PDB file as gemmi writes it, atoms N, CA and C in Angstrom:
CRYST1    1.000    1.000    1.000  90.00  90.00  90.00 P 1                      
ATOM      1  N   MET A   1      18.211   3.206 -12.732  1.00  0.00           N  
ATOM      2  CA  MET A   1      16.900   3.258 -12.126  1.00  0.00           C  
ATOM      3  C   MET A   1      16.154   1.958 -12.437  1.00  0.00           C  
ATOM      4  N   THR A   2      15.590   1.352 -11.432  1.00  0.00           N  
ATOM      5  CA  THR A   2      14.821   0.131 -11.602  1.00  0.00           C  
ATOM      6  C   THR A   2      13.405   0.482 -12.023  1.00  0.00           C  
ATOM      7  N   VAL A   3      12.963  -0.135 -13.073  1.00  0.00           N  
ATOM      8  CA  VAL A   3      11.600   0.081 -13.528  1.00  0.00           C  
ATOM      9  C   VAL A   3      10.730  -1.021 -12.951  1.00  0.00           C  
ATOM     10  N   ILE A   4       9.703  -0.634 -12.235  1.00  0.00           N  
ATOM     11  CA  ILE A   4       8.795  -1.597 -11.649  1.00  0.00           C  
ATOM     12  C   ILE A   4       7.516  -1.587 -12.460  1.00  0.00           C  
ATOM     13  N   ARG A   5       7.179  -2.746 -12.968  1.00  0.00           N  
ATOM     14  CA  ARG A   5       5.959  -2.842 -13.750  1.00  0.00           C  
ATOM     15  C   ARG A   5       4.770  -2.812 -12.813  1.00  0.00           C  
ATOM     16  N   GLY A   6       3.653  -3.133 -13.301  1.00  0.00           N  
ATOM     17  CA  GLY A   6       2.454  -3.137 -12.475  1.00  0.00           C  
ATOM     18  C   GLY A   6       1.384  -2.270 -13.072  1.00  0.00           C  
ATOM     19  N   GLY A   7       1.643  -1.803 -14.300  1.00  0.00           N  
ATOM     20  CA  GLY A   7       0.671  -0.984 -14.973  1.00  0.00           C  
ATOM     21  C   GLY A   7      -0.421  -1.808 -15.629  1.00  0.00           C  
ATOM     22  N   GLU A   8      -0.222  -3.140 -15.680  1.00  0.00           N  
ATOM     23  CA  GLU A   8      -1.265  -3.954 -16.267  1.00  0.00           C  
ATOM     24  C   GLU A   8      -2.494  -3.917 -15.368  1.00  0.00           C  
ATOM     25  N   MET A   9      -3.631  -4.134 -15.950  1.00  0.00           N  
ATOM     26  CA  MET A   9      -4.885  -4.000 -15.230  1.00  0.00           C  
ATOM     27  C   MET A   9      -5.172  -5.243 -14.389  1.00  0.00           C  
ATOM     28  N   ALA A  10      -5.679  -5.018 -13.186  1.00  0.00           N  
ATOM     29  CA  ALA A  10      -5.991  -6.116 -12.287  1.00  0.00           C  
ATOM     30  C   ALA A  10      -7.367  -6.712 -12.575  1.00  0.00           C  
ATOM     31  N   PHE A  11      -8.339  -5.879 -12.887  1.00  0.00           N  
ATOM     32  CA  PHE A  11      -9.708  -6.351 -13.076  1.00  0.00           C  
ATOM     33  C   PHE A  11     -10.364  -5.688 -14.278  1.00  0.00           C  
ATOM     34  N   PRO A  12      -9.861  -5.923 -15.470  1.00  0.00           N  
ATOM     35  CA  PRO A  12     -10.485  -5.281 -16.620  1.00  0.00           C  
ATOM     36  C   PRO A  12     -11.863  -5.883 -16.924  1.00  0.00           C  
ATOM     37  N   LEU A  13     -12.762  -5.036 -17.335  1.00  0.00           N  
ATOM     38  CA  LEU A  13     -14.087  -5.478 -17.766  1.00  0.00           C  
ATOM     39  C   LEU A  13     -14.221  -5.125 -19.233  1.00  0.00           C  
ATOM     40  N   HIS A  14     -14.589  -6.074 -20.021  1.00  0.00           N  
ATOM     41  CA  HIS A  14     -14.713  -5.842 -21.449  1.00  0.00           C  
ATOM     42  C   HIS A  14     -16.158  -5.538 -21.807  1.00  0.00           C  
ATOM     43  N   ASN A  15     -16.312  -4.789 -22.847  1.00  0.00           N  
ATOM     44  CA  ASN A  15     -17.639  -4.466 -23.335  1.00  0.00           C  
ATOM     45  C   ASN A  15     -18.324  -5.754 -23.764  1.00  0.00           C  
ATOM     46  N   THR A  16     -19.469  -6.007 -23.187  1.00  0.00           N  
ATOM     47  CA  THR A  16     -20.189  -7.245 -23.478  1.00  0.00           C  
ATOM     48  C   THR A  16     -21.081  -7.121 -24.704  1.00  0.00           C  
ATOM     49  N   GLY A  17     -21.104  -5.941 -25.300  1.00  0.00           N  
ATOM     50  CA  GLY A  17     -21.962  -5.737 -26.456  1.00  0.00           C  
ATOM     51  C   GLY A  17     -23.357  -5.288 -26.086  1.00  0.00           C  
ATOM     52  N   HIS A  18     -23.580  -5.111 -24.813  1.00  0.00           N  
ATOM     53  CA  HIS A  18     -24.897  -4.682 -24.341  1.00  0.00           C  
ATOM     54  C   HIS A  18     -24.888  -3.201 -23.962  1.00  0.00           C  
ATOM     55  N   GLY A  19     -24.003  -2.447 -24.550  1.00  0.00           N  
ATOM     56  CA  GLY A  19     -23.946  -1.016 -24.285  1.00  0.00           C  
ATOM     57  C   GLY A  19     -23.126  -0.645 -23.065  1.00  0.00           C  
ATOM     58  N   ALA A  20     -22.614  -1.643 -22.356  1.00  0.00           N  
ATOM     59  CA  ALA A  20     -21.793  -1.352 -21.177  1.00  0.00           C  
ATOM     60  C   ALA A  20     -20.438  -0.832 -21.624  1.00  0.00           C  
ATOM     61  N   PRO A  21     -19.973   0.242 -21.031  1.00  0.00           N  
ATOM     62  CA  PRO A  21     -18.668   0.785 -21.432  1.00  0.00           C  
ATOM     63  C   PRO A  21     -17.523  -0.123 -20.992  1.00  0.00           C  
ATOM     64  N   PHE A  22     -16.415  -0.001 -21.661  1.00  0.00           N  
ATOM     65  CA  PHE A  22     -15.201  -0.735 -21.305  1.00  0.00           C  
ATOM     66  C   PHE A  22     -14.600  -0.082 -20.068  1.00  0.00           C  
ATOM     67  N   ASP A  23     -14.242  -0.860 -19.111  1.00  0.00           N  
ATOM     68  CA  ASP A  23     -13.622  -0.350 -17.891  1.00  0.00           C  
ATOM     69  C   ASP A  23     -12.296  -1.070 -17.715  1.00  0.00           C  
ATOM     70  N   GLU A  24     -11.218  -0.315 -17.684  1.00  0.00           N  
ATOM     71  CA  GLU A  24      -9.895  -0.920 -17.575  1.00  0.00           C  
ATOM     72  C   GLU A  24      -9.608  -1.464 -16.191  1.00  0.00           C  
ATOM     73  N   GLY A  25     -10.381  -1.100 -15.201  1.00  0.00           N  
ATOM     74  CA  GLY A  25     -10.152  -1.580 -13.852  1.00  0.00           C  
ATOM     75  C   GLY A  25      -9.055  -0.803 -13.155  1.00  0.00           C  
ATOM     76  N   MET A  26      -8.386  -1.426 -12.244  1.00  0.00           N  
ATOM     77  CA  MET A  26      -7.303  -0.785 -11.509  1.00  0.00           C  
ATOM     78  C   MET A  26      -5.993  -1.465 -11.879  1.00  0.00           C  
ATOM     79  N   THR A  27      -4.885  -0.761 -11.658  1.00  0.00           N  
ATOM     80  CA  THR A  27      -3.599  -1.369 -11.967  1.00  0.00           C  
ATOM     81  C   THR A  27      -3.266  -2.427 -10.925  1.00  0.00           C  
ATOM     82  N   LEU A  28      -2.422  -3.335 -11.301  1.00  0.00           N  
ATOM     83  CA  LEU A  28      -1.973  -4.370 -10.376  1.00  0.00           C  
ATOM     84  C   LEU A  28      -1.235  -3.738  -9.199  1.00  0.00           C  
ATOM     85  N   ARG A  29      -0.495  -2.680  -9.463  1.00  0.00           N  
ATOM     86  CA  ARG A  29       0.220  -1.973  -8.395  1.00  0.00           C  
ATOM     87  C   ARG A  29      -0.766  -1.391  -7.383  1.00  0.00           C  
ATOM     88  N   ASP A  30      -1.842  -0.772  -7.883  1.00  0.00           N  
ATOM     89  CA  ASP A  30      -2.864  -0.231  -6.984  1.00  0.00           C  
ATOM     90  C   ASP A  30      -3.527  -1.344  -6.179  1.00  0.00           C  
ATOM     91  N   TYR A  31      -3.781  -2.469  -6.818  1.00  0.00           N  
ATOM     92  CA  TYR A  31      -4.399  -3.602  -6.134  1.00  0.00           C  
ATOM     93  C   TYR A  31      -3.493  -4.109  -5.011  1.00  0.00           C  
ATOM     94  N   PHE A  32      -2.209  -4.298  -5.325  1.00  0.00           N  
ATOM     95  CA  PHE A  32      -1.278  -4.751  -4.290  1.00  0.00           C  
ATOM     96  C   PHE A  32      -1.175  -3.734  -3.152  1.00  0.00           C  
ATOM     97  N   ALA A  33      -1.153  -2.457  -3.481  1.00  0.00           N  
ATOM     98  CA  ALA A  33      -1.080  -1.418  -2.442  1.00  0.00           C  
ATOM     99  C   ALA A  33      -2.322  -1.449  -1.563  1.00  0.00           C  
ATOM    100  N   ALA A  34      -3.475  -1.656  -2.168  1.00  0.00           N  
ATOM    101  CA  ALA A  34      -4.712  -1.733  -1.393  1.00  0.00           C  
ATOM    102  C   ALA A  34      -4.682  -2.927  -0.438  1.00  0.00           C  
ATOM    103  N   LYS A  35      -4.111  -4.040  -0.912  1.00  0.00           N  
ATOM    104  CA  LYS A  35      -4.000  -5.221  -0.057  1.00  0.00           C  
ATOM    105  C   LYS A  35      -3.002  -5.000   1.083  1.00  0.00           C  
ATOM    106  N   ALA A  36      -1.980  -4.184   0.852  1.00  0.00           N  
ATOM    107  CA  ALA A  36      -0.958  -3.918   1.866  1.00  0.00           C  
ATOM    108  C   ALA A  36      -1.394  -2.833   2.853  1.00  0.00           C  
ATOM    109  N   MET A  37      -2.382  -2.051   2.485  1.00  0.00           N  
ATOM    110  CA  MET A  37      -2.801  -0.908   3.306  1.00  0.00           C  
ATOM    111  C   MET A  37      -3.148  -1.269   4.754  1.00  0.00           C  
ATOM    112  N   PRO A  38      -3.902  -2.335   5.032  1.00  0.00           N  
ATOM    113  CA  PRO A  38      -4.235  -2.627   6.432  1.00  0.00           C  
ATOM    114  C   PRO A  38      -3.016  -2.856   7.327  1.00  0.00           C  
ATOM    115  N   ILE A  39      -2.003  -3.565   6.833  1.00  0.00           N  
ATOM    116  CA  ILE A  39      -0.829  -3.805   7.673  1.00  0.00           C  
ATOM    117  C   ILE A  39      -0.028  -2.523   7.870  1.00  0.00           C  
ATOM    118  N   CYS A  40      -0.016  -1.669   6.875  1.00  0.00           N  
ATOM    119  CA  CYS A  40       0.672  -0.382   7.009  1.00  0.00           C  
ATOM    120  C   CYS A  40      -0.058   0.510   8.016  1.00  0.00           C  
ATOM    121  N   TYR A  41      -1.374   0.495   7.945  1.00  0.00           N  
ATOM    122  CA  TYR A  41      -2.178   1.262   8.902  1.00  0.00           C  
ATOM    123  C   TYR A  41      -1.913   0.754  10.319  1.00  0.00           C  
ATOM    124  N   LYS A  42      -1.954  -0.568  10.477  1.00  0.00           N  
ATOM    125  CA  LYS A  42      -1.723  -1.154  11.804  1.00  0.00           C  
ATOM    126  C   LYS A  42      -0.360  -0.754  12.342  1.00  0.00           C  
ATOM    127  N   TYR A  43       0.652  -0.797  11.482  1.00  0.00           N  
ATOM    128  CA  TYR A  43       1.987  -0.432  11.938  1.00  0.00           C  
ATOM    129  C   TYR A  43       2.022   1.010  12.428  1.00  0.00           C  
ATOM    130  N   TRP A  44       1.584   1.942  11.598  1.00  0.00           N  
ATOM    131  CA  TRP A  44       1.711   3.355  11.957  1.00  0.00           C  
ATOM    132  C   TRP A  44       0.772   3.785  13.070  1.00  0.00           C  
ATOM    133  N   MET A  45      -0.363   3.139  13.200  1.00  0.00           N  
ATOM    134  CA  MET A  45      -1.314   3.557  14.220  1.00  0.00           C  
ATOM    135  C   MET A  45      -1.199   2.761  15.519  1.00  0.00           C  
ATOM    136  N   ASN A  46      -0.602   1.574  15.480  1.00  0.00           N  
ATOM    137  CA  ASN A  46      -0.510   0.732  16.680  1.00  0.00           C  
ATOM    138  C   ASN A  46       0.915   0.312  17.001  1.00  0.00           C  
ATOM    139  N   ASP A  47       1.528  -0.437  16.098  1.00  0.00           N  
ATOM    140  CA  ASP A  47       2.817  -1.058  16.378  1.00  0.00           C  
ATOM    141  C   ASP A  47       3.938  -0.048  16.593  1.00  0.00           C  
ATOM    142  N   PHE A  48       3.897   1.073  15.901  1.00  0.00           N  
ATOM    143  CA  PHE A  48       4.957   2.073  16.030  1.00  0.00           C  
ATOM    144  C   PHE A  48       5.082   2.544  17.474  1.00  0.00           C  
ATOM    145  N   TYR A  49       3.990   2.515  18.197  1.00  0.00           N  
ATOM    146  CA  TYR A  49       3.981   2.987  19.586  1.00  0.00           C  
ATOM    147  C   TYR A  49       3.975   1.845  20.605  1.00  0.00           C  
ATOM    148  N   HIS A  50       4.185   0.619  20.145  1.00  0.00           N  
ATOM    149  CA  HIS A  50       4.121  -0.538  21.038  1.00  0.00           C  
ATOM    150  C   HIS A  50       5.168  -0.407  22.150  1.00  0.00           C  
ATOM    151  N   PRO A  51       4.796  -0.706  23.383  1.00  0.00           N  
ATOM    152  CA  PRO A  51       5.731  -0.540  24.504  1.00  0.00           C  
ATOM    153  C   PRO A  51       6.949  -1.450  24.452  1.00  0.00           C  
ATOM    154  N   ASP A  52       6.930  -2.521  23.665  1.00  0.00           N  
ATOM    155  CA  ASP A  52       8.072  -3.421  23.573  1.00  0.00           C  
ATOM    156  C   ASP A  52       9.175  -2.910  22.645  1.00  0.00           C  
ATOM    157  N   TYR A  53       8.910  -1.856  21.892  1.00  0.00           N  
ATOM    158  CA  TYR A  53       9.943  -1.288  21.031  1.00  0.00           C  
ATOM    159  C   TYR A  53      11.064  -0.724  21.900  1.00  0.00           C  
ATOM    160  N   ILE A  54      12.288  -0.811  21.411  1.00  0.00           N  
ATOM    161  CA  ILE A  54      13.442  -0.352  22.172  1.00  0.00           C  
ATOM    162  C   ILE A  54      13.310   1.111  22.572  1.00  0.00           C  
ATOM    163  N   ASP A  55      12.885   1.954  21.625  1.00  0.00           N  
ATOM    164  CA  ASP A  55      12.772   3.386  21.929  1.00  0.00           C  
ATOM    165  C   ASP A  55      11.321   3.811  22.168  1.00  0.00           C  
ATOM    166  N   ALA A  56      10.500   2.894  22.692  1.00  0.00           N  
ATOM    167  CA  ALA A  56       9.077   3.173  22.904  1.00  0.00           C  
ATOM    168  C   ALA A  56       8.862   4.351  23.843  1.00  0.00           C  
ATOM    169  N   GLU A  57       9.701   4.467  24.842  1.00  0.00           N  
ATOM    170  CA  GLU A  57       9.530   5.563  25.793  1.00  0.00           C  
ATOM    171  C   GLU A  57       9.675   6.916  25.087  1.00  0.00           C  
ATOM    172  N   ASP A  58      10.666   7.024  24.197  1.00  0.00           N  
ATOM    173  CA  ASP A  58      10.850   8.266  23.444  1.00  0.00           C  
ATOM    174  C   ASP A  58       9.685   8.502  22.483  1.00  0.00           C  
ATOM    175  N   ARG A  59       9.271   7.447  21.798  1.00  0.00           N  
ATOM    176  CA  ARG A  59       8.166   7.589  20.837  1.00  0.00           C  
ATOM    177  C   ARG A  59       6.886   8.033  21.531  1.00  0.00           C  
ATOM    178  N   ASN A  60       6.586   7.422  22.664  1.00  0.00           N  
ATOM    179  CA  ASN A  60       5.347   7.733  23.369  1.00  0.00           C  
ATOM    180  C   ASN A  60       5.407   9.064  24.091  1.00  0.00           C  
ATOM    181  N   SER A  61       6.609   9.532  24.424  1.00  0.00           N  
ATOM    182  CA  SER A  61       6.713  10.822  25.097  1.00  0.00           C  
ATOM    183  C   SER A  61       6.396  11.982  24.157  1.00  0.00           C  
ATOM    184  N   GLU A  62       6.544  11.741  22.853  1.00  0.00           N  
ATOM    185  CA  GLU A  62       6.244  12.776  21.870  1.00  0.00           C  
ATOM    186  C   GLU A  62       4.745  12.927  21.658  1.00  0.00           C  
ATOM    187  N   GLY A  63       3.983  12.023  22.192  1.00  0.00           N  
ATOM    188  CA  GLY A  63       2.538  12.056  21.983  1.00  0.00           C  
ATOM    189  C   GLY A  63       2.176  11.219  20.784  1.00  0.00           C  
ATOM    190  N   ARG A  64       1.144  10.497  20.932  1.00  0.00           N  
ATOM    191  CA  ARG A  64       0.713   9.605  19.860  1.00  0.00           C  
ATOM    192  C   ARG A  64       0.123  10.409  18.718  1.00  0.00           C  
ATOM    193  N   SER A  65       0.561  10.092  17.521  1.00  0.00           N  
ATOM    194  CA  SER A  65       0.091  10.794  16.339  1.00  0.00           C  
ATOM    195  C   SER A  65      -1.341  10.389  16.029  1.00  0.00           C  
ATOM    196  N   CYS A  66      -2.163  11.375  15.768  1.00  0.00           N  
ATOM    197  CA  CYS A  66      -3.527  11.065  15.345  1.00  0.00           C  
ATOM    198  C   CYS A  66      -3.502  10.755  13.842  1.00  0.00           C  
ATOM    199  N   PHE A  67      -4.606  10.381  13.334  1.00  0.00           N  
ATOM    200  CA  PHE A  67      -4.697  10.028  11.912  1.00  0.00           C  
ATOM    201  C   PHE A  67      -4.795  11.315  11.100  1.00  0.00           C  
ATOM    202  N   ASP A  68      -3.694  12.019  11.034  1.00  0.00           N  
ATOM    203  CA  ASP A  68      -3.650  13.304  10.333  1.00  0.00           C  
ATOM    204  C   ASP A  68      -3.074  13.119   8.935  1.00  0.00           C  
ATOM    205  N   ARG A  69      -2.901  14.201   8.231  1.00  0.00           N  
ATOM    206  CA  ARG A  69      -2.392  14.148   6.852  1.00  0.00           C  
ATOM    207  C   ARG A  69      -1.023  13.471   6.793  1.00  0.00           C  
ATOM    208  N   HIS A  70      -0.163  13.744   7.764  1.00  0.00           N  
ATOM    209  CA  HIS A  70       1.174  13.141   7.779  1.00  0.00           C  
ATOM    210  C   HIS A  70       1.083  11.624   7.945  1.00  0.00           C  
ATOM    211  N   ALA A  71       0.242  11.169   8.852  1.00  0.00           N  
ATOM    212  CA  ALA A  71       0.085   9.727   9.069  1.00  0.00           C  
ATOM    213  C   ALA A  71      -0.475   9.055   7.820  1.00  0.00           C  
ATOM    214  N   LYS A  72      -1.435   9.689   7.180  1.00  0.00           N  
ATOM    215  CA  LYS A  72      -2.018   9.128   5.962  1.00  0.00           C  
ATOM    216  C   LYS A  72      -0.961   9.004   4.868  1.00  0.00           C  
ATOM    217  N   GLN A  73      -0.091   9.995   4.774  1.00  0.00           N  
ATOM    218  CA  GLN A  73       0.971   9.978   3.762  1.00  0.00           C  
ATOM    219  C   GLN A  73       1.946   8.830   4.030  1.00  0.00           C  
ATOM    220  N   LEU A  74       2.320   8.637   5.298  1.00  0.00           N  
ATOM    221  CA  LEU A  74       3.228   7.546   5.656  1.00  0.00           C  
ATOM    222  C   LEU A  74       2.614   6.187   5.323  1.00  0.00           C  
ATOM    223  N   ILE A  75       1.340   6.030   5.629  1.00  0.00           N  
ATOM    224  CA  ILE A  75       0.652   4.770   5.362  1.00  0.00           C  
ATOM    225  C   ILE A  75       0.613   4.495   3.862  1.00  0.00           C  
ATOM    226  N   ALA A  76       0.262   5.507   3.079  1.00  0.00           N  
ATOM    227  CA  ALA A  76       0.192   5.339   1.620  1.00  0.00           C  
ATOM    228  C   ALA A  76       1.565   5.034   1.031  1.00  0.00           C  
ATOM    229  N   GLU A  77       2.594   5.744   1.481  1.00  0.00           N  
ATOM    230  CA  GLU A  77       3.950   5.502   0.973  1.00  0.00           C  
ATOM    231  C   GLU A  77       4.392   4.076   1.258  1.00  0.00           C  
ATOM    232  N   ASP A  78       4.127   3.604   2.466  1.00  0.00           N  
ATOM    233  CA  ASP A  78       4.525   2.241   2.820  1.00  0.00           C  
ATOM    234  C   ASP A  78       3.726   1.204   2.033  1.00  0.00           C  
ATOM    235  N   ALA A  79       2.448   1.453   1.821  1.00  0.00           N  
ATOM    236  CA  ALA A  79       1.619   0.512   1.058  1.00  0.00           C  
ATOM    237  C   ALA A  79       2.148   0.384  -0.365  1.00  0.00           C  
ATOM    238  N   TYR A  80       2.502   1.512  -0.988  1.00  0.00           N  
ATOM    239  CA  TYR A  80       3.032   1.439  -2.351  1.00  0.00           C  
ATOM    240  C   TYR A  80       4.447   0.864  -2.366  1.00  0.00           C  
ATOM    241  N   ALA A  81       5.227   1.078  -1.322  1.00  0.00           N  
ATOM    242  CA  ALA A  81       6.556   0.461  -1.251  1.00  0.00           C  
ATOM    243  C   ALA A  81       6.427  -1.066  -1.185  1.00  0.00           C  
ATOM    244  N   LEU A  82       5.462  -1.547  -0.409  1.00  0.00           N  
ATOM    245  CA  LEU A  82       5.227  -2.986  -0.355  1.00  0.00           C  
ATOM    246  C   LEU A  82       4.716  -3.510  -1.695  1.00  0.00           C  
ATOM    247  N   ALA A  83       3.834  -2.759  -2.335  1.00  0.00           N  
ATOM    248  CA  ALA A  83       3.331  -3.161  -3.655  1.00  0.00           C  
ATOM    249  C   ALA A  83       4.482  -3.247  -4.655  1.00  0.00           C  
ATOM    250  N   ASP A  84       5.372  -2.276  -4.625  1.00  0.00           N  
ATOM    251  CA  ASP A  84       6.517  -2.285  -5.538  1.00  0.00           C  
ATOM    252  C   ASP A  84       7.424  -3.480  -5.269  1.00  0.00           C  
ATOM    253  N   ALA A  85       7.595  -3.818  -3.993  1.00  0.00           N  
ATOM    254  CA  ALA A  85       8.406  -4.988  -3.651  1.00  0.00           C  
ATOM    255  C   ALA A  85       7.748  -6.273  -4.160  1.00  0.00           C  
ATOM    256  N   MET A  86       6.422  -6.353  -4.044  1.00  0.00           N  
ATOM    257  CA  MET A  86       5.722  -7.537  -4.546  1.00  0.00           C  
ATOM    258  C   MET A  86       5.853  -7.648  -6.062  1.00  0.00           C  
ATOM    259  N   LEU A  87       5.725  -6.528  -6.751  1.00  0.00           N  
ATOM    260  CA  LEU A  87       5.858  -6.541  -8.211  1.00  0.00           C  
ATOM    261  C   LEU A  87       7.274  -6.900  -8.635  1.00  0.00           C  
ATOM    262  N   LYS A  88       8.253  -6.372  -7.913  1.00  0.00           N  
ATOM    263  CA  LYS A  88       9.647  -6.675  -8.236  1.00  0.00           C  
ATOM    264  C   LYS A  88       9.921  -8.165  -8.059  1.00  0.00           C  
ATOM    265  N   HIS A  89       9.423  -8.716  -6.983  1.00  0.00           N  
ATOM    266  CA  HIS A  89       9.618 -10.154  -6.743  1.00  0.00           C  
ATOM    267  C   HIS A  89       8.866 -10.966  -7.796  1.00  0.00           C  
ATOM    268  N   ARG A  90       7.681 -10.553  -8.137  1.00  0.00           N  
ATOM    269  CA  ARG A  90       6.884 -11.236  -9.155  1.00  0.00           C  
ATOM    270  C   ARG A  90       7.587 -11.236 -10.498  1.00  0.00           C  
ATOM    271  N   ASP A  91       8.194 -10.106 -10.855  1.00  0.00           N  
ATOM    272  CA  ASP A  91       8.879  -9.979 -12.140  1.00  0.00           C  
ATOM    273  C   ASP A  91      10.216 -10.703 -12.165  1.00  0.00           C  
ATOM    274  N   SER A  92      10.779 -10.998 -10.977  1.00  0.00           N  
ATOM    275  CA  SER A  92      12.079 -11.675 -10.930  1.00  0.00           C  
ATOM    276  C   SER A  92      11.968 -13.145 -11.296  1.00  0.00           C  
ATOM    277  N   GLY A  93      10.749 -13.682 -11.235  1.00  0.00           N  
ATOM    278  CA  GLY A  93      10.545 -15.081 -11.592  1.00  0.00           C  
ATOM    279  C   GLY A  93      10.921 -16.054 -10.498  1.00  0.00           C  
ATOM    280  N   GLU A  94      11.179 -15.576  -9.317  1.00  0.00           N  
ATOM    281  CA  GLU A  94      11.544 -16.476  -8.201  1.00  0.00           C  
ATOM    282  C   GLU A  94      10.332 -17.063  -7.541  1.00  0.00           C  
TER     283      GLU A  94                                                      
END                                                                             
């Protein structure tokens, strides 16, 4: 099993001594996924049904999927898959 890092914090805020609480921020993996989210959304909501796709006629005959729970799940899964790929490449040192 490949272990993908990304648990380090992307935007940690340290206590400045003025009573402000310490905030660990978000993980780098979450940050990368958030950055990948727009392209994943575009793919599932637009490009997947593009008429130039080889099987576009079949895809469009099924009816275009609305932004339902299933579509949201696909978008999130793809965003985190892209984030994991970015972290893997980052950790490879290439």
